[in-house]
C-alpha positions, 0 to 999 in steps of 0.5 A, spaced: 897 885 773 893 892 772 886 892 776 884 898 774 878 898 769 876 903 764 868 906 763 868 900 757 871 895 760 867 896 766 861 895 762 863 889 759 864 886 765 857 888 769 854 886 762 858 879 763 855 879 770 848 880 768 848 875 762 851 868 766 854 862 763 852 863 756 854 871 754 856 872 746 858 878 744 851 879 741 848 879 748 852 883 751 852 888 746 844 888 746 845 888 755 849 895 754 845 898 748 838 896 752 841 899 760 846 905 757 843 907 750 850 906 748 850 903 741 857 900 740 860 896 734 860 889 734 868 890 734 868 894 739 865 889 743 870 883 741 876 888 741 875 889 749 873 882 751 879 879 748 883 884 752 880 882 758 880 875 756 888 877 756 888 880 762 885 874 765 879 876 767 874 873 762 874 867 760 872 865 753 870 857 748 867 855 742 860 852 743 858 847 738 856 848 731 848 850 731 844 849 724 842 857 726 848 859 725 850 855 719 854 850 722 858 855 725 861 855 732 859 861 737 864 864 742 861 864 749 864 868 754 864 867 762 866 872 768 873 869 772 873 870 779 879 875 778 874 879 773 869 879 779 873 881 783 876 887 779 868 889 779 867 889 787 874 893 787 871 897 782 865 898 786 868 899 792 872 905 789 866 909 786 862 908 793 868 911 797 870 917 791 862 918 792 860 917 799 858 925 802 857 927 795 850 926 793 847 932 796 852 936 792 850 935 785 842 934 787 839 941 785 
């Protein structure tokens, strides 16, 4: 299975790690916007989360219906162990690639 993360996948997994057990597409979108300034469409978020779920990095389940949502159930997302491992690998790779370069891009 492919372990490499693209930038967008990386952002989604980091948002899930930050949010913990009760992450939803809406909260993932909000956290990414707050922390990066990027405004992403809901469709992009859900498509990305679905792709990560098919890769085994994320799991999801439908919550209970709520009156606030007109009786609709909300999908909740959770980072799986493989997703945590993929984030750790990405972090290690970026740290290795950037080691010793910081002075080169500081003015």
